[in-house]
N, C-alpha and C positions, 0 to 999 in steps of 0.2 A: 137758233136755227128753226125755221118753220118749213112745214111740208109744202112742197110745190114750188119753192124758190129755186132759182138757178144759182150758178156759182158766182159769188160776189166777194171781192176782196180776199181771195184765197180760201174762202169757206166753201164747204161742200153742201149742195142741196140735192133733193131727190124729186123726180117726177113721180106721178102716181104709180106707174108700172114698176119703175125702178125701186120705189120705196116698198111696194108689196113684195117684190123679190127679195129685197133686203130683209124684211121681216121673216120671210120663209126660210132664209138662210140660217136663222137661229142666232145671229150675231148679237141680238139684243138680250140674251140671257144674262141675268144677274144685274141688270140696270136698276138703279134706285137705292142701292145699299149704302150704308155709311162708311164701310171699311174700304181701304184701298186694296186693289189687287195688283200684285207685283209693283207696288209703289205708286199705283194710279187708282183713282176712283172710277169704277165702271160708269160709263156715260152713254148717252144716246148716240154719240158719234161712232162708237164701235170701231170696227176695222178700217172704216173709211178715213178716220182721223190718222191712223197709222200710215195709210197710203199717202195722205197729204203731207205728213211730216218727212217722208222720204222723197217726195217729188221735188224737183228743183226747177228753177226757171233758168234755162240755159246752163251755164256753168255754176250758178249760185246754189249753195246747199241751204235748205230750209232749216231754221233753228228748231230746237226741240225743248219743250218744257218737261223736265224729267220728274220733278217732285214739288210739292207745296208743303211748307211747314207753317203751322198756326201757333200763335202765342197769345193767350194761353191755349193749351190743348183742350181744356174743358171750361170754357168761359161761362160766366153767370150773366143773366140779363142785367143790363145797365153798364157792362164793362166793354171796353174796346178790344177788338181782335185785330191782330196784325198778321198778314200773310206774307210769307217770304218764299219765292219760287226759285228753283235752280234751273238754269237754262244752259243748253249746250249748242254750240254752232261749229260745225266742222271747218268752216272757213275762218273762224276766229273773228267774225264781224261783230261790231258793237251792236247789242240788241236792246230793244226797249220793250218793257213789260206793260201790259194793260190788265188791270184787275177790275172785275165787276162782281157785285154781290147780289145774289138772288134769293128770294123766299122759296119755300117748298113748292109753291104754286107757279114759280117762274117769274114773279114780279121783280123788277129791278129795285134793289134797295139802296145801292150806292156804288161808287167807283173809287179806285185807288187802293193802295195796299193796306190801309187801316179802315176799319168799320166799327162804328159805335152802335151797340145793341140797345141803347136806351129806347124804351117803348115796346120792345119785344117781350114775349112771355116765356116763362120756363118751359122747356120741352120743345120749343120751336126749332126747326131746322133751317140753317143758313148755309148756302153754297157759295164758295168763291170760285170764279172761273178765270183762268189766266191764259193769256195769249202773248207770245213773243214775236217781235218783228225786227228784222235786220235792215229795214229800209227798202227791201225788194220783195220779200215774201213774209208771210205770217205763218207761225207754227200752228199745229192743231191745238185745239183747246184742251186744257187739263183742268179738272175740277176737284174740289175737296169739300165735303159736306161735314158740318159739325152740328151737334144737338146742344142747345143751351141747357146748362145744368139747372136742375130743380133747385129753387131757393130753399135754404135750410135756416134754422134758427141760429142767431148770432148772439154774442154777448153785447148787450147795449151799454151796461155800466159795470165796472169792477172797481171796488174800493177796499181800503183797509179799515176795519172796525177797530177804533182805539178807545172803546168805552171802558176798557180795563186800564187805560193809561197809555202814554206814549213814551215813557221813560224806559231805559234799559232794565230788563227784568220783567216787564209787563207781557202779558199774553195777547197777541194780535190775532184777529179773526178775519177770514175772507168774506166779502159780501159781493154779490153780483145780481144783475137783472138781465133777463133775456128779452129778445125781440118778440118772443112768443111765450104765452103762459104755459104753465105745466112743467117747467124745468126746475130741478132742485139741485142741491149740492151733489147728489149722486150722478148727475149728468155733466158736472163741470170738472175740468182738469185744471189744476192750479200749479203755479210755479212761483215760489218765493225767491227773491233775489236780495242779497245783502252786498252792497257796494258793487253791484253788477254781476255777482256770482250766484248761480242757482244753488240753494241750500235745502229746499224742502218742496214736496208736492202735496202736503197735507192741507186741510182747510184751516188750521191754526198754526201759529208760529210762536214758539217760546224764545224770548230774546235774552235769557239769562247769560248766554254765552257771548253776547255782543256788547259793544261799548257805546257810551254816549257819542254822538256824531256819526255813527254808522247810518247809512241811507238804505231804507227798506222799500222795495217795490213788489207788487203782486201782479202776475199775469194770469189770465183765465181764458179758457175756450170751452166750447160745448162739444160733447160727444154725441153726434147725431146718429147713433146706431150703425147701420151698414154704410152710411155715407162717410165721406172724409170729415174729420173734425173741423169745426169752424176756425176762423183765424184767431190768433191771440189778441187780446185787448189788455193794455197795461194801465194800472192804476196811477193816480197821482203819488209821487214818492213822499215818504215821511222820513224825518231824521230823528233818531232816538235821542231823547233828552236825558239830562242827569236828574235822577230821582231825588226824593227827600233824603237827607242825610240820616245816618243812624243816630240814636240818642243814648247817652250814658245814664243809667238809672241809679247806680250805686253811689255811696259816699264812704270815704275812709273813716270809720267810727273809732277805731282803736289806734294807739300809737305803738311804740316799741315795747314789746313784752318779752321778758326773759332774753333780752339781747337780740330779738328778731322782729322785723316789721313785715306784716303780711296784710295784703289787701286784694280781695277778689273783685275785679271790675266786671260789672254786668251791664250789657247794652242790648238794644233792640233796634230793628229796622222796619220801616213801613212795608218793605217788599219781602214777601215770603221766600223769594228766590235769592235773597242777599246772603253772601258768605262773608262773615265778619272776621276781621283780624285786628290784633292789638299791638301797640308799640309804645315804647318809652321815649318821649320827646325831650324830657329834661329830668335829671335826678342825680343824686350823688354817685360817686364811683362805687361799683359793686352792686348797684340795684339792677334787677332784671324784671322783665315781664314776659310771660309765656304768650306767644303770638296767637295761639289757638284758644287757650282757656281764659286769658286775661288775668292770671294770677301774678300780682306784684310781690316781690320779696327783696328784703335788704337786711343784712347783718352788718351794722356799722363797726368799723375798726376802732381801736382805742384812740386813734387820732381824729376821728370824725365826731366832732361835738358841736352842738349849736343847732341853729334853724336851717332846714334844707327845703328849697322850693322844688316841687315835683310836678311834672305834667305828663299825663298819659293820654293816648288817643285810640279811637276805634275807627275803622273805615271798611267799606264794602269793596267788592271786586271791580266796581265801576268808578272808583276814585272819590266817592262822597264819604265824608268823615266828620267826626266831632271830637273835641278835646276836653279834658278836665284838669284843672290846676288845684293844688293844695300844698300845704307845708306840714312838716313834722319836726319835732324837737328831739335831738339826740343828746341826752344829759350824760354827765360823767358818771361812771359806775361808782356806786357807794360800796366801800369795802365792808365786808361783814364784821360785826363787833368781835373784839378779842375775847376768847374764852377765858373764864375764870379758873384759877387753879387753887 
């Protein structure tokens, strides 16, 4: 709308005298704000647009644009904005919407319901103006102004540090880089996921409770102070591997003594988080091994004589293990010598 133009295409213009009277009426109070008043953004059209929306051509009712919704509500530069207007027509006529986008200075930026903000700067204001037509009359213009969000730091790279290993039981650490310098772990928000389920928000993850084959991912975003947090960025996933197996260090040095065989199995694991357990894989009837301590015991019966093959094993909670095989001889008991009388 420009001062001094007449009425064109259903739009209202003002002559010099009429416009001065319009200014004096105080109807322009509040123009230029970003917020909507009663669902509408105050505009230069003021009450005259309301008159236009209720004026009809003959028996035709002029359509009314009641509201405009923007998606997203707080767009950042470089993103597209989509405007969706709600129109009411008392006659039920099919209406057509016209969208135009203008800068704060009134320059035409684009047309259509979608507008790409590439090239605009943070903090700039963009206004969308909507007009509805039923083929006979046009509605009053309704506008909505949005201020482009200030750009904030984002996570550029997030990765899982596997310098301590990638096998189950290893300690994993979070690593990220920001689009701006000066951000540290104190500014980052982490989310560790195991097989798609969030399990921790710390900057390190102990994997002793997980098994080989579990898939680990890390998400991170930045806390920008009073601004909303940045978007989450997800790392490349890693799969926990099976670590090095435990090793049995001991050897059975003694045989059956006083009718009893005892052997303490001693083992170690490369992982400090390993929980070792012991089992008897092969041995004579009656032989046992304590699953926690690794103590092997056997008291042969009178019928158990000869050579017996034995195999014991140790394993960790992730399924890696080692075995040891050996044999012992169970000889017939020698009767004590008869006493002399």
